[in-house]
TIMAR-356964 format. One record per atom (N, C-alpha, C): atom name; z negated, y negated, x negated. Coordinates in pm, 1 decimal, padded with zeros to 6 digits. Layout:
<rs>
   site          Z          Y          X
     CA          Z          Y          X
...
</rs>
This chain:
<rs>
   site          Z          Y          X
      N    16842.7    10368.8   -03439.8
     CA    16931.2    10278.0   -03511.6
      C    16847.6    10200.2   -03612.7
      N    16908.0    10170.5   -03724.3
     CA    16839.6    10098.3   -03830.4
      C    16831.4    09950.7   -03796.5
      N    16750.1    09877.7   -03874.1
     CA    16738.3    09734.1   -03850.3
      C    16872.1    09665.7   -03874.9
      N    16892.7    09552.9   -03808.2
     CA    17021.1    09482.5   -03816.2
      C    17057.5    09441.5   -03958.3
      N    16961.1    09395.7   -04038.5
     CA    16993.3    09351.2   -04174.2
      C    17037.8    09468.3   -04262.0
      N    16978.6    09583.7   -04241.6
     CA    17018.0    09701.5   -04318.4
      C    17158.2    09745.0   -04275.8
      N    17187.5    09738.5   -04147.0
     CA    17320.4    09775.6   -04098.4
      C    17426.2    09678.7   -04150.0
      N    17393.9    09550.1   -04157.9
     CA    17487.3    09451.4   -04213.1
      C    17515.7    09484.6   -04359.8
      N    17413.6    09519.3   -04433.4
     CA    17432.0    09559.4   -04573.6
      C    17525.8    09680.2   -04581.0
      N    17505.7    09777.5   -04494.3
     CA    17592.7    09894.9   -04491.2
      C    17736.0    09859.7   -04455.9
      N    17753.9    09766.1   -04363.8
     CA    17888.7    09725.0   -04325.0
      C    17960.6    09655.5   -04440.3
      N    17890.2    09570.1   -04512.5
     CA    17950.9    09498.9   -04625.4
      C    17984.2    09596.5   -04738.6
      N    17889.3    09682.0   -04773.3
     CA    17912.0    09779.5   -04880.1
      C    18025.9    09874.2   -04843.8
      N    18027.1    09918.4   -04720.1
     CA    18132.0    10008.9   -04675.3
      C    18269.3    09945.1   -04677.5
      N    18277.3    09818.9   -04638.6
     CA    18404.1    09746.1   -04640.5
      C    18461.5    09744.1   -04781.7
      N    18377.8    09708.5   -04877.7
     CA    18423.6    09700.9   -05017.2
      C    18465.5    09839.4   -05066.7
      N    18382.8    09939.0   -05040.8
     CA    18414.1    10074.1   -05086.4
      C    18538.2    10132.0   -05021.3
      N    18552.3    10111.2   -04892.7
     CA    18666.6    10168.0   -04820.7
      C    18797.4    10103.5   -04862.8
      N    18797.1    09973.1   -04876.7
     CA    18921.5    09904.0   -04909.3
      C    18951.9    09904.6   -05058.7
      N    18870.9    09972.0   -05137.6
     CA    18900.2    09987.7   -05279.9
      C    19028.0    10070.0   -05300.1
      N    19066.5    10147.1   -05198.6
     CA    19185.5    10230.6   -05209.8
      C    19312.9    10158.2   -05167.6
      N    19299.0    10045.9   -05102.1
     CA    19415.7    09972.4   -05051.6
      C    19509.1    09924.9   -05163.2
      N    19458.4    09867.6   -05273.0
     CA    19550.9    09821.7   -05377.1
      C    19640.0    09933.2   -05432.1
      N    19585.8    10052.8   -05445.0
     CA    19666.2    10165.0   -05494.9
      C    19776.9    10198.7   -05395.8
      N    19744.0    10200.9   -05267.4
     CA    19845.2    10230.4   -05165.2
      C    19954.5    10124.0   -05165.7
      N    19915.9    09998.0   -05172.4
     CA    20014.8    09889.4   -05173.5
      C    20102.3    09896.0   -05298.3
      N    20042.2    09930.4   -05412.1
     CA    20118.7    09939.9   -05537.1
      C    20222.0    10052.3   -05529.2
      N    20183.0    10166.0   -05473.5
     CA    20277.2    10277.7   -05459.8
      C    20392.2    10237.8   -05367.9
      N    20359.6    10172.4   -05257.2
     CA    20463.4    10130.1   -05162.9
      C    20556.4    10028.6   -05228.6
      N    20498.0    09930.6   -05297.5
     CA    20578.4    09824.7   -05361.2
      C    20667.0    09880.1   -05472.3
      N    20609.6    09960.6   -05561.2
     CA    20683.3    10010.4   -05677.8
      C    20763.9    10137.0   -05648.9
      N    20738.1    10200.5   -05536.3
     CA    20801.3    10328.0   -05502.2
      C    20780.4    10431.7   -05612.5
      N    20659.8    10429.2   -05669.0
     CA    20627.2    10519.6   -05778.4
      C    20480.8    10560.1   -05767.6
      N    20457.4    10689.4   -05765.9
     CA    20320.5    10739.8   -05756.5
      C    20288.9    10836.0   -05871.1
      N    20367.1    10828.0   -05977.9
     CA    20348.4    10921.3   -06089.1
      C    20210.7    10913.7   -06153.6
      N    20150.7    10796.1   -06158.6
     CA    20022.1    10781.1   -06225.8
      C    19901.9    10812.5   -06138.7
      N    19924.3    10863.4   -06019.5
     CA    19816.1    10889.0   -05925.4
      C    19780.1    11036.9   -05927.2
      N    19652.4    11066.6   -05932.0
     CA    19605.4    11204.6   -05932.7
      C    19589.5    11256.2   -05789.7
      N    19665.8    11357.4   -05755.7
     CA    19655.0    11419.4   -05622.9
      C    19516.3    11478.9   -05601.9
      N    19463.5    11541.8   -05704.5
     CA    19331.3    11603.9   -05694.1
      C    19223.7    11499.7   -05665.5
      N    19230.1    11386.2   -05733.7
     CA    19132.3    11280.7   -05711.6
      C    19134.8    11234.3   -05567.4
      N    19252.9    11206.9   -05515.0
     CA    19261.0    11156.5   -05378.0
      C    19230.0    11265.2   -05275.2
      N    19257.1    11390.7   -05306.1
     CA    19216.8    11499.7   -05216.8
      C    19063.7    11508.0   -05210.9
      N    18999.5    11488.5   -05324.6
     CA    18853.3    11490.3   -05328.8
      C    18794.6    11369.0   -05256.3
      N    18854.1    11252.2   -05275.8
     CA    18808.6    11131.5   -05206.8
      C    18823.4    11149.8   -05055.5
      N    18936.8    11202.2   -05013.2
     CA    18960.7    11226.0   -04871.0
      C    18855.2    11322.7   -04815.1
      N    18831.4    11431.9   -04883.6
     CA    18731.6    11529.7   -04838.4
      C    18593.0    11467.8   -04831.3
      N    18557.5    11393.3   -04933.0
     CA    18425.9    11328.8   -04934.0
      C    18409.7    11228.5   -04821.0
      N    18512.2    11148.6   -04795.7
     CA    18505.6    11048.8   -04689.0
      C    18493.9    11114.8   -04552.1
      N    18566.0    11224.2   -04531.4
     CA    18556.9    11296.4   -04403.7
      C    18415.9    11352.3   -04386.0
      N    18360.5    11409.3   -04491.5
     CA    18224.2    11463.5   -04483.4
      C    18121.0    11352.8   -04461.7
      N    18138.1    11237.6   -04528.5
     CA    18047.8    11124.5   -04507.3
      C    18057.3    11073.4   -04364.1
      N    18176.5    11069.4   -04308.4
     CA    18192.9    11025.7   -04169.1
      C    18120.9    11123.1   -04075.3
      N    18132.5    11251.6   -04101.5
     CA    18061.9    11351.5   -04020.8
      C    17910.7    11332.9   -04033.3
      N    17864.4    11307.0   -04154.1
     CA    17722.3    11280.2   -04176.9
      C    17679.4    11156.5   -04097.8
      N    17761.0    11052.2   -04101.8
     CA    17730.0    10931.0   -04026.4
      C    17719.9    10957.4   -03877.7
      N    17807.1    11045.5   -03827.4
     CA    17800.0    11081.1   -03685.2
      C    17669.4    11153.2   -03653.7
      N    17630.4    11243.3   -03740.7
     CA    17505.2    11316.9   -03720.5
      C    17383.7    11224.3   -03725.5
      N    17389.6    11123.5   -03809.1
     CA    17277.3    11029.7   -03825.7
      C    17284.8    10910.6   -03731.5
      N    17395.5    10894.9   -03661.1
     CA    17412.1    10780.5   -03571.7
      C    17420.0    10649.5   -03647.4
      N    17493.3    10650.1   -03760.0
     CA    17504.5    10532.7   -03846.2
      C    17646.2    10476.0   -03839.4
      N    17666.8    10372.5   -03757.3
     CA    17802.3    10318.1   -03738.2
      C    17870.6    10273.3   -03866.7
      N    17797.2    10212.4   -03959.2
     CA    17861.6    10165.1   -04082.4
      C    17914.2    10281.7   -04165.7
      N    17842.3    10390.6   -04169.1
     CA    17887.4    10507.8   -04244.6
      C    18011.2    10568.1   -04178.2
      N    18008.2    10578.0   -04046.6
     CA    18122.3    10634.1   -03973.6
      C    18246.1    10547.4   -03992.7
      N    18233.3    10419.0   -03961.3
     CA    18347.2    10327.1   -03964.1
      C    18416.5    10324.4   -04099.3
      N    18342.4    10296.6   -04203.3
     CA    18405.2    10274.7   -04332.7
      C    18453.0    10403.8   -04397.0
      N    18392.1    10515.0   -04363.3
     CA    18443.8    10640.5   -04417.7
      C    18569.0    10686.3   -04344.7
      N    18583.1    10650.9   -04218.9
     CA    18709.9    10676.5   -04149.7
      C    18820.0    10591.3   -04212.4
      N    18789.2    10464.6   -04242.9
     CA    18886.2    10377.0   -04309.6
      C    18920.2    10432.4   -04448.1
      N    18818.4    10468.5   -04524.7
     CA    18841.0    10522.6   -04659.9
      C    18923.1    10651.0   -04653.5
      N    18893.0    10737.9   -04558.4
     CA    18968.5    10862.7   -04544.5
      C    19114.1    10833.1   -04510.0
      N    19136.5    10735.8   -04424.8
     CA    19273.4    10699.5   -04386.3
      C    19352.2    10647.4   -04505.1
      N    19290.4    10559.3   -04583.6
     CA    19359.1    10504.9   -04701.1
      C    19381.0    10611.7   -04808.0
      N    19282.6    10697.9   -04828.8
     CA    19298.6    10806.4   -04925.9
      C    19408.2    10902.2   -04880.5
      N    19413.4    10929.9   -04750.4
     CA    19519.0    11016.3   -04697.1
      C    19655.6    10951.0   -04716.2
      N    19664.0    10820.8   -04693.1
     CA    19790.2    10749.2   -04713.6
      C    19836.5    10761.1   -04858.5
      N    19746.6    10736.7   -04953.2
     CA    19782.3    10747.9   -05095.6
      C    19826.3    10890.5   -05126.9
      N    19755.2    10988.4   -05075.8
     CA    19789.6    11128.3   -05101.6
      C    19925.9    11162.8   -05041.7
      N    19952.8    11117.8   -04921.4
     CA    20083.4    11141.8   -04857.9
      C    20194.2    11074.6   -04938.1
      N    20170.3    10950.0   -04980.2
     CA    20270.6    10880.1   -05061.0
      C    20294.5    10952.8   -05192.5
      N    20188.3    11000.4   -05254.0
     CA    20200.6    11073.6   -05380.4
      C    20283.0    11199.4   -05360.9
      N    20252.4    11275.3   -05258.1
     CA    20320.8    11401.9   -05237.0
      C    20464.0    11384.0   -05188.1
      N    20491.3    11274.7   -05118.4
     CA    20626.7    11252.7   -05066.6
      C    20717.0    11182.9   -05168.0
      N    20661.6    11130.5   -05274.0
     CA    20741.3    11058.7   -05374.7
      C    20747.2    11133.6   -05507.5
      N    20735.7    11264.0   -05499.9
     CA    20748.8    11343.4   -05622.1
      C    20891.5    11335.6   -05673.1
      N    20907.6    11327.2   -05803.3
     CA    21043.8    11323.6   -05856.9
      C    21116.4    11454.9   -05827.6
      N    21240.7    11444.0   -05796.9
     CA    21321.5    11562.0   -05770.2
      C    21357.4    11629.5   -05903.6
      N    21342.8    11762.7   -05910.2
     CA    21375.5    11830.4   -06036.5
      C    21524.4    11820.4   -06067.1
      N    21554.4    11807.4   -06196.9
     CA    21694.5    11800.9   -06239.2
      C    21753.2    11941.2   -06238.2
      N    21876.3    11947.3   -06199.2
     CA    21941.8    12079.5   -06193.8
      C    22017.3    12107.6   -06320.4
</rs>
C-alpha cells in the first residue's frame, strides 16, 4: 500500500474526476434531453473507467478502484439516458 498522503491525493483527484460526469447526468434528467451528448464518448469513458478499476484491483490501489467504479457508474448512467431518450422517428 502506498503512503497515506499519496493515497489521500489519489482520493481527492479521483473524487473530482469521477464526479465530473454528474452534472451531465443531472442535466439530461432535468431537461429530458440528451441530444447533445456523444454516445461514443461516454462508451469510451465507461470502457476506460472499467479498465482503470481493473488496474486498480491488480495494483491494490483503493483510490483507483473506488473512483473508477463511481466514474463508470456515472458514465453508464449518461449512456443509458442517452440511448433511452432518443427521439422517436416521424412516420
